N, C-alpha and C positions, 0 to 999 in steps of 0.2 A: 504494500500500500504506500502511495506517495502522498505526503501531507504538504500542502503549499503553505509557506509562511506568509504572514501579512493577511490583509483582508479581514474577514469576519472571524474573530477568534472563536466565538461560540459555535460557528459552523464547523470549524476544525475539531473542536472537542466532540461535537455530535458525531462527526465522521469517525473519530477514534473510538468512541464508546460503542458505536453500532457496527464497527467493521466486521466482527465475527458473528453477528446475529444473522439469522436467516432473513432473506428479503421478504417483504410483505407488500401486498397490494395497497393496503390502507393502514392508517394509524391505529394501533391497538387501543382498546378501551382504556379510559382513565381509571386510576384506582378509585374505589368508591368515594373517597374523600381525599383529594390531593393535600389539603392542609394537615389532616391527621397522618397521612403518609410521611410528609416532610417532618412533622413533629416527632414521629417515631424514629426517623433517621437522625434527628438531632439528639434524641434520647440515647440512641445507640452510640453516638459519638462520645457522650459523657459516661457511658456505662463501662468504659475500658477498665479492666482490673488493674492496670498500671497506675491509675489515679489513686492517690493516697489521702488527699484531703477530703473532709466531709463535703458533700455536694447537695444543694437544695435547688432543684431544677423546676422552673415554672413556665408553662405556656400561658401567657396572660392575654386578656381580651383586647386591650388597646394600648397604644404607645404611651398614654399618660401613666399607665401602671409601671412603666420602666423607670420613672423618676424616683420611686421609693426603693430602699434597700431590701425591705421585706414587703411583698404585696399583701393586699387583703384577700381573704378567701373568696370574696365576691368577684374579684378580678381574675381569678385563676380558672382556666379551661381544664388543665391537667397538671398534675404535680408528681414528681419522682424525688425520692430521698435516698441518699447513701450516707449512713452513719457508721461505716466500717464493715458492712455486710453486703455491699453491692447495691447498685441503683435499683430501686423498686418503686412501683406506682403506689401512691398514697392519697387518701382523701385530702381535698384542698385545705380544709380547716385544720386538719392534723399536721399537714406539711408546713403550713404557715406558722402554726404554734411551735413546732420543732425548730424552724428556722429562726424565729424570734428568740427562743431559748438559747440557741447557739450564739446568736448575736450578743445576748446578755451575759453569757458565760465568761468571756474575755480571759482565757488562760494566758494571753500575751502580756498581761499586767503583772505576772509573776516572773521571778528570775528563771531563765531558760534551763538552768541546771536542775531545777525542781520539777520540771515537766516530764511526765511519762510519754512514751511514744504515742499513746492514745490521745493525750492532751495536745501534743504537737500537731496531730492531724486535725483536732478540733480548732486549734489556733489558726490553721490555714483554711478553714471552712469557707466555701464560696456559695453565694446565692446567684443563680443564673436565671435571668428572666428573658423571655423572647416573645415577640409578636410575629404573626404570620398574616400575610395579605395575598390573596390570589389576584394577581395583576391580569392574568390571561388564563385560559384553560390549561395551558402548558407551562405556566410560570407562577412561582410562589416567591414573594419577597419576604426576607427575614431581617428583623432588627433584633439584635441580641446584646444584652448587657451582662457581663460577668463581673461580680464584685466580691472582694475578699471581705467577709463580714467584720473581721477585726481590724482591717487596714484600709477601709474605704475613706476617702476617695483615691488614696494613693494606689491601691491595688485594683482599681476599676479598669475594665477593658470593654470596648464596644466594637461590634462587628456588624456589617451589612452583607447579606448574601442574596443571591438570586438563584433559586433552584429552577432548573428547566428540565423539560421532558424531551428526550430524543424521539425521532420518528419511530423507533422500536419500543417506546414505552419506558425506557430507563430514565430515572431522575438523577440529576447530578447537580452539585453546588458550584457556583462561580462567585468569587469574591467581588463585591461591587465597589468597595473602597470609598464610601461617602464619608 
């Protein structure tokens, strides 16, 4: 396969992603809910067993919810929590409560020599909030804030992504850089 440099970057990615897929006459059906599909892919990203810090992951309803360090339960569409046993789905109110407790715990206020490995993971706890907007049937825009509960705003990171669907039905993420 020859990939031409320049031109439409997204077209090049689509060609690479779909290169080995069987040819089809028409575009495959969309997943039942592209927003839920992309939310699941974001959840998979943060479910990596190599992550050691506590993680509170929230899919929130609107961009205004991204302003807070801990969302309200009413703002949450779905929530996942990892407090040392892997990322698992959790009721929105319970996930918000646990995130607020982690924010209040503040092990970083104690001398580092007195912290257990468990407390060190608590100290690096992150609240990750994201919104999803379906711009087109084959495109979902993501705005994501990842904040260190004990070190915000210094530990804050923001990302914009554009998820697109290839002609073969595969979804991929492209950094938007806004």
